[in-house]
N, C-alpha and C positions, 0 to 999 in steps of 0.2 A: 419640585413642589407638586403636590397633588392638585388636580383640577379644581376640586372643591375648596382648596386653600388659597387660590389666586386672590390677592388683595383687592378689595373693593372700597378703598378709602376715598375721601373727597380729594379732588385735585382740580387743576385747571381744565382737565379733560371733562370732568363731570359737569362743570358749569356750562360747557358748550355741547353737552349731550353726545360726547364722543367716547370711544373706548379704545384701549390699546390692546393689540394682539400679543399674547404671551404664550410661551410653551409650557406645558405642564404634563403630568402623567395621569392616565386614566386609571380606573379600578384594576386593570390588568397589568399596569406598569408600563404601558406603551405611551410613547410621546404623542401628544395631541396639542391642539391649540385651545386657548380660552381667552375670553375678553375680560379686561380689567378696567375699572373706572379710575384707578390710580393706586399708588402705594405711598403712604406718608413719608417714609425716609427718602424715597426717590424724588418726591415733590420738593422736600426741603433742600436736597442736594442741588436740584435744578434751579431753584430760586436763588440759592447762594451763588451758583455759577453765573447766573444772569446778572445778579447784583455786582459781582466781581467784574464782569465784562463792561457793565455800564459805568463803573468807577474808573476803569482804564480809559474808556472813551472820554469821560469828563476830564481826566488828567491830561490826556493828549490834546483835547480842545484848549485847556488852559495853557499848555506848553506852546501851542501854535500862537495863541493870542499874545503870549509874553515873548515871542520870538526865540523860544528855547528849542523848538522842534519845527520841522517842515510839515505841510499838510499831508505828506505821505504817511506820517506816523498816525495822524488822526484817521485817515481813510482806511489804513491797515487795521486799526482797532475796530472801526465801524463794520468792516467786512470780516471780522473775527479771524484775521490772519496773523501769522508770526513772520519773523524775518525770513525764515527758510521757505515758507509757503509763498510769500510775496516774491522772493528772488526767483523761484521756479516759474511763477506767472509771467514775470517780466524778462526772463532769460538772462539774468545777470548774476554775478557772484554775490553771495550773501554780504560780504564785507563792503562791497560797493553800494548795495541797497541800503545798508545801515548808514553809510556815509551820506547818502542822499536824504536820510532822516534828519540831518542837521540843517537848520534854517539857513545858515550862511552858504552851505553847498547847494541847497535847493535853488537858491536865487540864480545860480550860474548854469543850471541845466537848460539844455536846448529843447526845442519842441519835439524833436525826434525821441529823445529819452522820456520826456514828459508824456508823450502819447502812449508809450508802453504802460506807464502807471495809470493813465486815464482809462485805457482799455481794461486793465485789470480791475479797476474800481467801478467800471461802467459809468463814467462821467466824461465830460469834455475836458480838453486840455485847459480851456479858459476857466472852467470851474475849479480845476486843480490849482492853477496859477493864482487865482483870485481869492482862494479860501483863506480867510484871516481868523477863523474861529467863530463859533456861534455865540 
C-alpha cells in the first residue's frame, strides 16, 4: 500500500493517542514506514478475537465452579495458552496435561507437579489449589 493510503480509522489506539507502525511504499516504490491510527477491519477482527477469548475464560470459570474442569483449564485460558503451549511450559506430554485438566485428576496431583503449573501461570501453588472459580 502507498504511504498516503495507510488507514487512519478510529480504533482503540486513537483513543489513547497512539499510532501503529506500518510498512508502506513511497512515491518511488521503496518500502518505508508510516504511522496509522487504526484500520476498521483490523479493529473489528481484534475485538471479535478478544470477545472469543473472554467467552472461553468465562466458560472455563463456569466449568471449574461446576467441577467439570480443573483450575488448570481456567488459568490456561486466562494466559491465552492452548494445550500444546502449556505442555511445553510445564515440560510434560500434551496428553498428560490434558488429563490434568480434569477436576478428578487435578485433585490427585502432588505439589511438585502443581508447582510447574503455578510457575507457568505466575501464581502460587496455593492459589492454584484453592481456585474454585470467580
